[in-house]
N, C-alpha and C positions, 0 to 999 in steps of 0.2 A: 419552798417557793411553789406557788400555784402553777399547774401545768398550762394555764392559759390566762390571757388578759382580755377583757371586754370593755369596749366603749360603746354604749347604746346610743343610736341615733334614730331619727324619724323618717329617713329616706327609705324607699323600697329596696335600695341597694345595700348589700352587706359585703364588706371586704374581708377576706380570709387570708391569713398569713401563716401557713403551716411550717415554713422552713426558715424563718428569720431568727428563731431562738438559738441561743448558744449555751444554755444551761445544761451541764452534764453532772449528775450527782457524783460525789467523790468515789463511791464504790464502783461506779461504772467507768469513770475517768481513769482509775488505776489499772483497768484492764485494757485500755486503748494503747496501741503502740505510738511511736513518735509521729508517724504519718496521721494516724487517727486523731491525735490531739491537735493537729493543725485545723481541724474542722473545715477543711477546704471546700466542702460542698454546701456550705451555708448559702442561703439567698441573701447575700450581703446588702444591708442598708435598704431593703425594699420597703419596709414599713416607714422609713424616713422619706423615701422617694414619693410615696403616696400621701404623706401626712398633709391634711388640710385641703386636698384637691376636691373632695366632695364633703363639705363640712358637716352635713347632716347624715352621713353614712354611718352605719354600725360597723365596728371593726372587731374581729376575733383573731387573736394572735397566740400561737403556741409558743411557750417560753423555752421548751426543751429542744435540744438539738436532734436532728434527724438520725444521728448515730445511736441515740438512746432508743428511739423507735420512730419510724417514719409516719407522720400523721397523714400523709397523702398516699398510703398504701392500704390495700385491702387487708383487714385484720385477719382474714383466713390465710393470708400468705399467697393468694393467687397472683400471678404476674399481670402487670398492666399491659405488657407488650410481649406476648408469647413468641418465642423464637428469636427475640432480639436481646442484646445485652442491656441489662438494667440492674438496679439495686432493689433489694427486697424490703420486707417489713422492718426487720432489723438488719441493716446492711452489713455484709462481711467484708466488702471492699469499698473504696471510693470510686468516683466516676471514671478513673483511669484504670480500674481493675486492680489497684494495689491494696493488699490486705491492710485493715485498720486496727486489728486486734492483736495483742501479744499472743505468742504461741500458746495454744491451749486455753486461751481466755475468751474465745468467742462465745456468743450467747447460745444456750441450749433451749429446749422447749419450755422448761420451767421459767427461764429468764424472760423469754418472749411473752409467755402468759402473764407474768408479773408486770412487765412493762406495759402490756396492753391495758391492764386494769389501772395502773398508776398514772399513765400518761395519755395513751391513744384514746381510750374510752371517755375520760373526762373532757378532753378537748372536743371530741365530736358530740358529746352530750350538750356542751355549751353552745356549739355551733348550731346544732339541731334546734335547741331552744330559741335561739335568736331568729332562725329562719321561721319558726312557728309564730313568734311574736310579731315579726315584721309582716308576715302573710296575714295575720289576724288584723293588723292595722290597715293594710292596703288591698287585701284580696290577692296580692301577688308579692313574691320575693325574688330578687335577683342576686344570686351568689356570684361574686366576682373573685376568683381565686388567684392570688398574686404570687408570682414566682419569678425567679431568674436563674440563669445557668451560664457557664462559660460558653463562649461562642464557638470554640473549637475543642471537641473531645472525641478523638478518633475511636475510643473504646465504645462510645455510644452511637455516634453517627458520623458519616463522612462529610468532609468539607466544612463550611462555615454556616452557622445558623443565621437566618434573618434576624433583624432587630426585634420584631414583634412576632411572636408565635401564638396564635389564637387557637384555643382548643374547644371544640363543641362535640367531640365524638361523632363526627359526621352529621352534625345537625340534630342529634338526638337529645341534647341536654338543654337546649334553650330555643325559644321562638326564633324563626329566621330573621325577624326584624332586629333582634338584639345582636345576633351574629353580624348582620349587615352593618349595623351602626359601628361596631368595633372595627370591622374590616375596612369600611369606607374611610373612617377617620384615620386609621393607620396608613392606608394606601395614599391618602392625600398629604401626609406629613413629609415635607421636602427633606431629602437626605437620608431617609430611613427605608428599610425593606421590611416586608411583612408576608405572612402566609397563614392560611386557615387550615387546621387539621393536617399539618405536615408531620414532622417527626413527633411532635407533642400534640396529642389529640384531646388532652384533658386527663388528669389523673383520677385516682379513686374518688376524691372529693367531688369533682365535677360530675363524674359518671354516677355516683351514688345518690347525690341530692337532686340532680337535674331531672325534673319531672314536669315538663311544660304543661301537660294535660291537667296537672293538679295545681297549676299556678306557681310552681317553683322552677325557676330558670337558673342554670349554672353555666358559667363560661370561665375558661382559664386563660390567663395572660402570662406567657413565659417570655421574659425579656432576656435578650442576649446581654451578658454583663459588660460587653464592650460598649454598650450604649450609655453606661453611666459610671463605670469604674475607671480609675486612672490606669489600673493594670489588673488583668485577670489572674493575679498571683499574689501571695502574701506581700503586703498586709491588706490587700483587697480594699484600698481606700476609695471612697466616693470622690469622683471628680466634680467639683462644684460647677464648672462651666458646662459639662455634659448634662449634669442633673438639671441645671437651669433651662437648658434647651429641651430636655425630654419632658419635664413636668407639665408644661402646657399641653403637650400632645396627650399625655395620660389623663389630664384633667378634662380634655375635650372628649376622650373616649368615655369616661365616666359620666360626663354631662349628657352625652348622646344616649347612653344606655338608660340613664334616669328618665330622660324624656320619653323614650320608647316605653319604659315601664309604666309611666303615667298614662299613656294611651292604651296599653294592653289591659290595665286594670279596669278601664271603663267598659 
């Protein structure tokens, strides 16, 4: 199986999905313990949630699970959030701090290097190529990194997350007008809560590619899974009523960002 899937579009907006994949090669699956095999920390159904909301957008989706290697982590292994609980390039635990590998079966340096070559690097090569293609077409590219996470995870953060968690690394990864478009649209959505650069300021993808001065803008949207799942526990089923309510808001966010991109490229 290819480590990524691409659908090319003509919009200046690119949607990236680094954490919706559930493929785990058999040799790696055999080393996961029962908890690891639950794939609990998948961004469940996010690619379905966004499907068709911006019909001319390019999409780049990783097909491998983040327990194989995390496509949204620095390939050097540097932490995204120094001093805070998080998971690494190849996670040793899930988001609750529970081990995911059988005793003695965790990845070593050789495993990590191999998985970087087989999965992480090809995904990012594909993403970088699409960013370059879109920027050549429009003079600008906007990378919108699509994520979700359980709304309550004491190991990672206190309390309950807002529904919309917008990440721009303190305004460094995109033009202020792009961040404002997302922020204003989410804030105006009745019955939802939102924050900009809260617990999630944008992962490695957003921080690595976001270079507004070069015409490449990146923004992360981390959705609380309570906004669209029936329950934040197995089987992590999508709630059709919640999804039907949420999709127009996400579509409005993407539409506003596309409008801003059209103005910025001029």
